C-alpha positions, 0 to 999 in steps of 0.5 A, spaced: 585 652 422 583 656 416 579 658 410 579 660 403 573 663 399 574 663 391 570 664 385 571 663 378 570 668 373 572 670 365 578 674 364 580 676 357 587 678 359 588 671 361 585 668 355 580 663 359 577 663 366 581 664 372 579 663 380 579 669 384 581 668 392 576 672 395 578 671 402 583 667 406 584 667 413 588 663 418 587 663 425 593 666 429 595 660 432 596 656 425 600 662 422 607 661 419 606 653 419 604 652 412 597 652 413 596 659 408 600 656 403 596 649 403 590 653 402 592 657 396 595 651 393 589 647 394 585 652 390 590 652 385 590 645 384 582 645 384 582 650 379 588 647 374 583 640 375 577 644 372 581 647 366 582 654 369 588 658 367 590 662 373 589 664 380 588 672 382 588 675 388 584 682 388 588 686 392 591 692 392 596 690 397 601 685 395 605 682 400 611 678 402 606 672 402 603 673 396 610 674 392 612 667 396 607 664 393 608 666 386 603 672 385 606 678 381 602 685 382 599 686 375 595 693 376 596 699 379 590 703 382 589 710 383 584 714 387 582 721 389 579 723 395 573 727 395 
Protein backbone atom coordinates (compact mmCIF):
# COMPACT_ATOMS: atom_id res chain seq x y z
CA UNK A 1 0.00 0.00 0.00
CA UNK A 2 2.58 2.56 1.08
CA UNK A 3 5.71 3.30 3.06
CA UNK A 4 7.23 6.11 5.10
CA UNK A 5 10.92 6.56 5.95
CA UNK A 6 11.83 8.75 8.88
CA UNK A 7 14.78 9.91 10.97
CA UNK A 8 15.09 11.75 14.29
CA UNK A 9 17.28 14.82 14.69
CA UNK A 10 17.84 17.65 17.14
CA UNK A 11 16.12 20.91 16.24
CA UNK A 12 17.11 23.98 18.25
CA UNK A 13 14.16 25.97 16.92
CA UNK A 14 11.75 23.29 18.16
CA UNK A 15 13.46 22.94 21.56
CA UNK A 16 14.04 19.23 21.25
CA UNK A 17 14.17 16.30 18.89
CA UNK A 18 11.88 16.02 15.88
CA UNK A 19 11.13 13.30 13.36
CA UNK A 20 11.72 14.06 9.70
CA UNK A 21 9.53 12.31 7.15
CA UNK A 22 12.22 11.69 4.55
CA UNK A 23 10.10 9.73 2.11
CA UNK A 24 6.41 8.96 1.79
CA UNK A 25 5.08 6.78 -0.98
CA UNK A 26 1.61 5.41 -1.58
CA UNK A 27 0.92 3.11 -4.53
CA UNK A 28 -1.29 4.88 -7.07
CA UNK A 29 -4.20 2.46 -6.58
CA UNK A 30 -4.31 3.34 -2.85
CA UNK A 31 -4.02 7.12 -3.16
CA UNK A 32 -6.93 9.24 -1.88
CA UNK A 33 -8.01 6.39 0.40
CA UNK A 34 -6.45 7.62 3.67
CA UNK A 35 -3.29 5.49 3.45
CA UNK A 36 -0.95 8.51 3.28
CA UNK A 37 -2.68 10.18 6.22
CA UNK A 38 -2.49 6.93 8.21
CA UNK A 39 1.25 6.63 7.52
CA UNK A 40 1.91 10.21 8.64
CA UNK A 41 -0.24 9.77 11.75
CA UNK A 42 1.63 6.55 12.59
CA UNK A 43 4.95 8.41 12.33
CA UNK A 44 3.61 11.28 14.45
CA UNK A 45 2.25 8.90 17.10
CA UNK A 46 5.52 6.99 17.33
CA UNK A 47 7.41 10.28 17.67
CA UNK A 48 5.05 11.49 20.40
CA UNK A 49 5.41 8.19 22.27
CA UNK A 50 9.20 8.64 22.24
CA UNK A 51 9.00 12.18 23.62
CA UNK A 52 9.86 13.98 20.38
CA UNK A 53 8.42 17.46 19.97
CA UNK A 54 7.47 17.61 16.29
CA UNK A 55 7.38 16.19 12.79
CA UNK A 56 8.99 17.92 9.83
CA UNK A 57 8.87 17.31 6.09
CA UNK A 58 12.05 18.58 4.44
CA UNK A 59 10.60 19.77 1.16
CA UNK A 60 10.33 22.97 -0.80
CA UNK A 61 6.93 21.97 -2.12
CA UNK A 62 4.35 22.16 0.65
CA UNK A 63 1.12 21.09 -0.96
CA UNK A 64 -2.52 20.56 -0.14
CA UNK A 65 -1.79 17.11 1.32
CA UNK A 66 0.79 18.56 3.75
CA UNK A 67 -1.50 21.41 4.78
CA UNK A 68 -4.44 19.05 5.31
CA UNK A 69 -2.29 17.12 7.80
CA UNK A 70 -1.48 20.28 9.76
CA UNK A 71 1.96 21.08 8.37
CA UNK A 72 2.94 24.73 7.92
CA UNK A 73 5.66 26.10 5.66
CA UNK A 74 8.42 27.41 7.94
CA UNK A 75 11.24 28.40 5.60
CA UNK A 76 11.95 29.86 2.22
CA UNK A 77 14.69 28.59 -0.02
CA UNK A 78 16.56 30.78 -2.43
CA UNK A 79 18.59 29.45 -5.30
CA UNK A 80 20.82 30.91 -7.93
CA UNK A 81 21.62 29.37 -11.26
CA UNK A 82 25.29 29.17 -12.15
